N, C-alpha and C positions, 0 to 999 in steps of 0.2 A: 335899423333893419327892419320893413315895414312886417306887419302879419300878413298870414295868409289865412283867411276868414271861410275856408272848406273845411268841413269837418270830413269826417273819412266817410266815403260812397257808403252808402245802405240802402238796403232792397227796400222797395214800396211794398209795406204791409196787404197789402190788395192783388197785385200781379208777380210781386216776387223780385222784378226788374231792378238792376243797380242804379240809382240815380245819384245828381250829385246835390248833397245836403249845402245849403249856403246861408249863415249867417246875416240876419236883419239887423239892421242897425236898433230895432225895438227890442232886441235881445232875444227875439224867436227865430224859428229856422223856417228855409223854405226848399223843398223839394224839386228843382230844375230839372225839365226834360235834358236828360244827358249828352246826346249827341248833336242836338240841332240847335244852330243859330240861324234865326229866321230873318227874312228884309223886312224892316219895321212897315213896310207898307204892307203887309200881308195879316199884321197881328193888328188888334184895336188897341189903342194906347192905356187903356187902362189894366191890359195884360200882358205889358211886356213888360220883361224883367233884364237890367244890366248890373253887369259886374263892376264895379266901383274900383277904383286904382287901389283902394285899400283891401280890397277884396269881400267887401259886404255887397249883398243884393239888393238894389235898390229899385223899383218900380217906375216906369213912365217916365222916366227924367233923363234918361242917357242921349249924348248926341252920336250915338254909334248907329251905322249901317243897318246894323244885324242885332237882334235881341233873343233872350229865352222865352221861355214858357213854363208855368208852373206844372209838372208833373200830374196832379190831380185831375187837370181839366181833360187829361187826353188819357188816362189809364185805361187799359185795356179791361179791366174789370169793374170800372165804373162804367155808369148808363151812359149814353148817347149826348155829348155836348149838344144841343140843340139851344135852339137861338144865339149859338156860338157864331163866329166867323167861317168861313169854310175852311182855314187852314187846322181849325181843330177838328173838324170832321174828318179831314182826309191824314192827319195826324194819329187820332182815335183810331181809324180805319187801318192804317197800315199795323197799328201796334196790336191790333186785333188780328190780323192776319199772322204777324210774327206769331201770334200765341195758338195759331190754327183754331180761334173762335170765331162763330158766324157774326156778320155784320148786324141782324136784327136784333 
């Protein structure tokens, strides 16, 4: 039986929201935005994350129609994601609104 390489969900140290942690094949972990799977056309290739059949998070190499994004790019407590695709601004603003924070 294959391993599920999902850690226990963990709170972001900055915003406190629970995110999904996934193991990387390099041995590290990445915190993915929890509930969102986005159409790949909306996310630049270098920022796409996929869950491989073995449970590892892999970047930019999936053949799926939808992908995940790294939470740190859209965390409500981090600076606005300037110079990023519009989808990142939209999710950052959504996260700020959910936390009752201003967009500026």
